[in-house]
C-alpha positions in Angstrom: 16.5 16.0 20.4 16.6 12.6 22.1 20.0 10.8 21.9 19.4 7.8 24.1 18.7 4.3 22.9 14.9 4.7 23.2 15.0 7.3 20.4 15.7 4.5 18.0 12.4 2.8 19.0 10.3 5.8 17.8 8.6 5.7 14.4 10.5 7.2 11.6 8.9 10.3 10.1 9.2 9.0 6.5 9.7 5.5 5.0 13.4 4.9 4.6 14.8 4.0 1.2 15.8 0.3 1.5 17.0 -1.4 -1.6 15.9 -5.0 -2.0 18.5 -7.6 -2.7 18.9 -8.6 -6.3 19.9 -12.0 -7.8 23.6 -11.2 -8.4 26.0 -13.5 -10.0 27.6 -14.4 -6.7 24.1 -15.3 -5.2 23.2 -17.2 -8.4 26.4 -19.2 -8.1 25.7 -20.0 -4.4 22.2 -21.1 -5.4 23.5 -23.4 -8.0 26.1 -25.0 -5.7 23.6 -25.5 -2.9 21.1 -27.1 -5.3 23.8 -29.5 -6.5 24.7 -30.4 -2.9 20.9 -30.9 -2.2 20.5 -33.3 -5.2 23.7 -35.2 -4.3 22.4 -35.9 -0.8 19.1 -37.2 -2.1 20.9 -39.4 -4.6 23.3 -40.8 -2.0 20.4 -41.8 0.3 18.4 -43.3 -2.6 21.3 -45.6 -3.6 22.1 -46.5 0.0 25.6 -45.2 -0.2 28.2 -44.6 2.5 26.1 -41.7 3.8 23.4 -44.2 4.9 26.0 -46.3 6.6 27.2 -43.1 8.5 23.6 -42.5 9.5 23.4 -45.9 11.2 26.8 -45.5 12.9 25.7 -42.2 14.5 22.3 -43.6 15.4 23.8 -46.7 17.1 26.3 -44.5 18.9 23.3 -43.1 20.8 24.6 -39.6 21.7 21.8 -39.1 24.2 23.2 -41.9 26.2 26.8 -40.7 25.9 26.0 -37.3 27.3 22.8 -37.6 29.3 23.4 -34.3 31.2 22.7 -32.3 28.0 19.3 -33.8 27.4 17.3 -31.5 29.6 18.8 -28.4 28.0 18.6 -29.6 24.4 14.9 -30.5 24.8 14.2 -26.8 25.2 16.8 -25.7 22.7 15.3 -27.6 19.9 12.2 -25.4 20.2 14.2 -22.8 18.3 13.6 -24.9 15.2 9.8 -25.4 15.6 7.8 -23.5 13.1 5.1 -22.2 15.3 7.1 -20.6 18.2 9.8 -19.2 16.0 7.4 -17.8 13.4 5.5 -15.9 16.2 8.7 -14.5 17.7 10.2 -13.3 14.4 6.8 -12.0 13.2 6.5 -9.8 16.3 10.0 -8.3 15.6 9.3 -7.8 11.9 5.8 -6.3 12.7 7.4 -3.6 14.8 9.9 -2.9 12.0 7.1 -2.7 9.5 5.3 -0.1 11.7 8.5 1.9 12.4 9.5 2.0 8.7 6.0 2.5 7.2 6.4 -0.6 5.0 5.0 -4.1 4.8 8.0 -5.7 3.2 9.4 -7.4 6.3 6.2 -9.3 7.0 5.6 -10.1 3.3 9.1 -11.5 3.0 8.6 -13.7 6.1 5.3 -14.9 4.7 6.8 -15.7 1.3 9.7 -17.6 2.9 7.5 -19.7 5.2 5.2 -20.5 2.2 8.1 -21.7 0.1 9.4 -23.7 3.1 6.0 -25.5 3.6 5.6 -26.3 -0.1 9.1 -27.4 -0.9 10.1 -29.2 2.2 6.7 -30.7 2.8 6.5 -32.1 -0.8 9.9 -33.8 -0.5 9.0 -35.2 2.9 5.9 -36.8 1.7 7.3 -37.9 -1.6 10.4 -39.7 -0.3 8.6 -41.1 2.8 11.7 -41.9 4.9 11.3 -43.3 8.4 13.1 -41.9 11.4 15.7 -43.7 13.5 13.2 -44.7 16.2 11.0 -46.4 13.5 13.8 -48.1 11.5 13.0 -51.7 10.6 16.3 -53.0 9.1 19.9 -52.1 10.0 21.7 -50.6 7.1 18.5 -49.8 5.1 17.8 -46.2 3.9 14.2 -46.6 5.1 12.9 -44.8 2.0 9.3 -44.8 0.7 8.0 -46.4 3.9 5.4 -43.8 4.8 7.7 -41.5 6.9 8.1 -37.8 6.8 11.5 -36.8 8.2 13.7 -36.3 5.2 14.7 -33.5 5.0 14.7 -32.3 8.6 11.9 -29.7 9.0 13.4 -28.3 12.3 16.7 -27.6 10.6 15.2 -26.1 7.5 12.9 -23.9 9.5 15.7 -22.7 11.8 17.7 -21.7 8.7 14.8 -19.8 7.1 13.3 -18.2 10.2 16.5 -16.9 11.7 18.1 -16.2 8.3 15.3 -13.8 7.4 16.6 -11.4 10.0 20.0 -11.3 8.2 18.3 -11.1 4.8 16.3 -8.0 5.9 19.2 -6.3 7.7 19.7 -2.7 6.5 23.5 -2.4 7.1 26.4 -4.7 6.1 27.5 -4.9 9.7 24.1 -6.0 11.0 23.9 -8.5 8.1 27.2 -10.1 9.1 26.3 -10.4 12.8 22.8 -11.8 12.1 24.1 -14.2 9.5 26.5 -15.6 12.1 23.8 -15.9 14.7 21.3 -17.6 12.4 24.0 -20.1 11.2 24.9 -20.9 14.8 21.3 -21.4 15.8 20.4 -23.6 12.8 23.6 -25.7 13.2 22.7 -26.3 16.8 19.1 -27.2 16.1 20.2 -29.7 13.5 22.7 -31.4 15.7 20.2 -31.5 18.5 17.8 -33.5 16.5 20.6 -36.0 15.8 21.5 -36.1 19.5 17.9 -36.9 20.7 17.5 -39.4 17.9 14.6 -37.9 15.9 16.6 -37.5 12.7 19.4 -39.1 10.7 22.5 -37.1 10.0 21.6 -37.0 6.3 18.2 -35.5 7.2 20.0 -32.6 8.9 22.3 -32.0 5.9 19.4 -31.9 3.5 17.5 -29.6 5.9 20.4 -27.1 5.9 20.5 -27.1 2.1 16.8 -26.7 1.8 16.6 -23.7 4.0 19.6 -22.1 2.3 18.0 -22.6 -1.1 14.9 -20.7 0.0 16.9 -17.7 1.4 19.0 -17.6 -1.8 15.9 -17.7 -4.0 14.0 -14.8 -2.2 15.4 -12.0 -4.6 13.4 -13.6 -7.4 10.2 -12.9 -5.4 11.0 -9.3 -4.5 9.0 -7.8 -7.5 6.0 -9.8 -6.5 6.4 -8.7 -2.9 6.6 -5.0 -4.0 3.4 -5.3 -6.1 1.6 -6.9 -3.3 2.6 -4.2 -0.9 1.5 -1.5 -3.3 -1.8 -3.2 -3.8 -2.5 -3.4 -0.1 -1.6 0.3 0.4 -4.0 1.2 -2.5 -6.8 -0.7 -0.8 -6.1 1.2 2.5 -6.2 4.6 0.7 -9.5 3.7 -0.9 -11.0 2.6 2.4 -9.8 5.9 4.0 -11.3 7.9 1.2 -14.7 6.2 1.6 -14.6 6.9 5.4 -13.8 10.6 4.8 -16.6 10.8 2.2 -19.0 9.3 4.6 -18.2 11.7 7.3 -18.4 14.8 5.0 -21.8 13.8 3.6 -24.3 16.9 4.0 -27.1 16.6 6.5 -30.7 16.9 5.2 -32.0 20.5 5.0 -34.1 21.6 8.0 -36.7 23.5 5.9 -37.7 20.6 3.8 -41.3 19.5 3.2 -42.6 18.0 6.4 -43.8 14.4 6.3 -47.4 13.6 7.1 -48.2 12.4 10.6 -50.8 9.8 11.3 -53.0 10.8 14.2 -55.5 8.6 16.2 -59.1 8.9 15.1 -60.2 10.5 18.4 -57.6 13.3 18.1 -58.5 13.8 14.4 -62.2 14.0 15.3 -61.6 16.5 18.1 -59.5 18.6 15.9 -62.2 18.7 13.3 -64.9 19.6 15.8 -63.2 22.9 16.7 -63.1 24.1 13.1 -65.2 27.1 12.4 -68.3 26.7 10.2 -70.1 29.0 7.8 -73.7 29.9 7.8 -74.5 27.1 5.5 -72.8 24.6 7.9 -69.6 24.0 5.9 -66.3 23.8 7.8 -63.6 26.3 7.1 -60.2 24.8 6.6 -57.4 26.2 8.7 -55.5 29.0 7.0 -58.3 30.2 4.8 -59.5 32.8 7.4 -62.3 32.5 9.9 -65.8 33.8 8.9 -67.1 37.0 10.2 -68.8 37.1 13.6 -72.2 37.7 12.1 -72.0 34.8 9.8 -70.8 32.6 12.6 -73.7 33.5 14.9 -76.2 33.1 12.1 -74.8 29.6 11.4 -75.1 28.6 15.0 -78.7 29.9 15.2 -79.6 28.2 11.9 -78.4 24.8 13.2 -80.0 25.0 16.6 -83.5 24.1 15.4 -82.2 20.9 13.9 -81.4 19.4 17.4 -84.2 17.1 18.4 -85.5 17.1 22.0 -86.8 13.9 23.5 -88.2 13.5 27.0 -87.9 10.1 28.5 -91.1 10.7 30.6 -93.2 10.4 27.5 -92.5 7.0 26.0 -93.1 6.8 22.3 -92.8 10.6 22.0 -89.8 10.3 19.8 -90.5 12.0 16.5 -90.8 10.0 13.4 -87.5 9.5 11.6 -85.3 10.3 14.7 -82.0 8.6 14.6 -81.6 8.4 18.4 -83.5 5.4 20.0 -86.2 6.2 22.6 -85.0 6.7 26.2 -85.6 4.1 28.9 -88.6 4.9 31.2 -86.4 4.5 34.3 -84.3 7.6 33.3 -84.8 10.8 35.3 -86.9 13.7 34.2 -85.8 15.6 31.2 -85.7 19.4 31.2 -88.2 20.7 28.7 -87.3 23.3 26.2 -89.0 26.7 26.5 -88.9 27.4 22.9 -91.1 25.9 20.2 -91.0 22.2 19.5 -88.1 21.3 17.4 -88.7 19.6 14.1 -87.1 16.2 13.5 -83.8 16.2 11.6 -84.2 14.3 8.4 -81.8 13.4 5.7 -79.1 10.9 5.1 
């Protein structure tokens, strides 16, 4: 039995029993408190309160000019809050977990969280229309409903959700604590970085943290839907496998079945008919009915011999009356005459 660290990378023989989080009273209380904080920030910005004044003080302080040596590093660090790169990285990790544990729940939870993030944060961004610090037009103004899209901070909310999913899906309390600390540190750093480089107000970051946390706290309400979706996908997979097995096990057609007719060229068909035996009356005998006796065959041949006309090309116009063959050309060579009696012309249709 393998005891090294690589043994933990192997696929588990059976799906583990993982209990999905439920909406407990403690979680519901956190959700309510976070929602109240979210609404308070929106209200404070709408009424241009002291929070807006703090936004302007931080912006005019220009942190990127106070500590320029951090700018190069933080330009790369802020990528940890961009939706595309972070979603790909986390999806790769959760995809491996899904394969290892025989379940689609990690990927479905990630998809649900990102969908909620796009809908909720995107709707508030477009609805409030706040301009960023670089596009502000009046000092002290909240810059609301001016066609912007930076309130709340998408980088901050995405960092909270994307890295917080790892803590949400942890299977042990110890791993959940460690991953919660890591995700909180990363999201806090991403939010402050956007303030440092001047792309967001401080209130944008505060609302982004609250928006991401609300999505993580609301995920237990979507666990039944995620379970039904996973069961439906697995049912479709089983149906597809059964159809494949049924197609491979279909019996082949019997070898002794009725042969299909084959179309032959006219020349081959004529040659085949010419070798059929005939009776004394000149009728062909079909194959399989038995060949006529030798005496009858000879008699049939002698009886048909006197019907063959003999025409000599040296005697123009000697063709018998009613002959089907046209008279031979006089330039043709001599024709061997028959030694028997003159043949009668063959008449009939």
